[in-house]
N, C-alpha and C positions, 0 to 999 in steps of 0.2 A: 441508422438508429436514432431515435428521437431523444429528447431531453429526459433525463431520469427524474421522476417525481419523488421527492423526499417527503412523503406524507407523514405527519407525526402520529397518525393512528389514535387520535383523541376520541374518547367516548362521546357519543352524541345521543341525545334523548329522542325517543320515539314520539312523533306528533300524536296528539289526542285522537285525531281522525284516521290515523294510519298513513301509510305512504300511498301516493297516487301514481307515481312514476318510478321506473327503475333508477333514473337519474337522482331522484330524491332519496331513494333507498341506499344507493351505493356508499355514500359517506357514512351512513349508519352502519352498514355492513363492515366497512373498514374499521370503524370504532369498536366493533365487537371482536376485533382481531388485533388488539393492542400488543399482546404478548408475542414476542418474536418466535418462540418455540411453537406456539399455536399456529402461526402463519406458516412456518416451515412444515409442520405436520400436515396442514391443508395441501400445500404444494406437493408433498410426497404422496399423499393419498390420491390426489387428482392425477398425478403422473402415472402411478401404478394402475389406476383405474383405466386410463387411456391405453396403456400397454395391454392390459388384460382384454379390453374390448376389441382392440385390433387383432389380438390372437384369436378371440372368439369368432370374429367375422372371417378372418383368413381361413381358419380351420373348420368353420361352421359348427362350432361347439357353443350353442346358444345358452346353455346353462351357466357358462362362465360369465355372462353379462350380469347375472344376479350377483355372482361373487365379486365382480368389479365394483358394483354399486355398494354392496355391504362393506367391503374393505375400505372403500373411500370414506364412508361415513364413520367407520371405526376410528381411523386416523384423526379425523376432524373432531369427533366427540371426545376423544382422549385429550386433544388440545384444549377444548373448551372446559371440560369438567375438571381436569387436573391442573392445567397451567393458566388458563384464562379465568377460571372460576366463574363462568357465566353459562347461561342456558343458550345452546345454539339458536341462531336466528332462524334456522331451517324449521324449527318447531312452529314458529309463527308465520313465516314467509317462505314456504318450501320452494316454490318456483323461482322467486327472485334470488333466494340464497344460492340455489343451484346454478343459476346463470352467473351470479357474482363470483362463485368459486372459480369458474372458468375465466371470467374477466380478470380477476386477480392473478390467476395462473399465467394467462397470456401476458399481462403487464410485467410480471416478474421474469418469466422466461425470455421475453424480448428485451429485457433491460430497461423498460420504460418506468418501472417502479423499483425503488430501492428495496432491498430485502434484508 
C-alpha cells in the first residue's frame, strides 16, 4: 500500500476558460467535497452502485443498472445540498465528475487517501 494522502480538501476556484484536463479538474473536484459527511455519502453511493451493477450483470437484470445510477446520485446530491451546501460539479462537468467519483472511491478504498 502506498503513502496515504492527507489532502485538506480546500475550495478551489474554477478557471475562467474551464478545465482542459482531468488532472486540472481533480483538485477542483476534491475542493467541492470539503465536508466529510458529503465524501462519505459519495463513497457509500458509489459502493452500493457497484454492488447493484454487479448483481444486474450476474443476473442479467438490466433495469437494475438504472437503479444503480439513480441511487448513486441521490447519495451524492444529499451530500452536496444538505451538508456541503453547494451545487454538484456533475451539473457542469458530468463526465469528469463521474470519473472523479471513482478515482476518489479507489483512493479511499485502497487507503491512498485519508477519509
